[in-house]
N, C-alpha and C positions, 0 to 999 in steps of 0.2 A: 646163528644170527637171528635176532628177535626184532620184529618191527613194532614200533610204538603204535597204539591204536590211533586211528584218524577218523574223524566224522565224515560222512558222505560228502558234505559240503567242501571238504579239503581236496577231493579228487574229482568233483563234478565236472563234466565236459558238456558244453553246448556247441555243436558244430552245424553250421548252416551251409547248404549247397544248393545252388541254382542249377537245375537240370538243363543243360545245354544240348543242342543238337548232336554234338559229338559224344554225349553220354547216352544217346538213345538208339533204339532199333527202328526197323521199318514200320512198326506199329505205333510209333510216336510215344513210346514209354522208355523209361531208363533201363539199360542193360542190368540184369541181375548181378553180373560180376562187378559193375561199377558200384552198386549199392553195397555189396560185400566189401569192396575196397574202402568205401567211406566208413562202414561199420568197424572195420579192422583199425583204421586210423583213429577213430574216436575211442575205441576200446584200448588201443595202445597208449594214447595220451593219458587216459584215466589210470591205467596200470602203472605207467611211469611216475605219475604224481603220487600214487600210493606207495610204490616200492622205493622211489628215489634213485633208481638205477635204470639203465636201458633194459627194455624187455622185447620179446618176440612172441608172435602168435604160434603156438604149437599145434592147436587144432580148434575146430569149431564143431561142436556136437550136432547142432541142428539149426537151420535157418528156414523159416517159412514166410513166404511173401503173401500177405493178406489182400493187398490191393496194389494196382500199378501206380507208379509215380510218373506223371506225364511230363514231356518236354515243356519247359517254361515254368513248371511249378518249382516250389522251394521245398527241399527236404531238410527237416530238422532232426539231428541225431542227438540224443541225450543219453 
């Protein structure tokens, strides 16, 4: 099976999440696991747009958190 080339604009995903209290920990920041969940969803939508079929995440090689996302802030995943 061969996939036709697609420009990045054909599979681009912008996902916006408001960090709610249920997304956060006792330090007032988002749980790392919640951020991983949002990242996986955005990546899955992008992959499905590219492949044109259902996809699943098999692995994530590395994820590094550079700064916290505070409760009440908006997270933009691209």
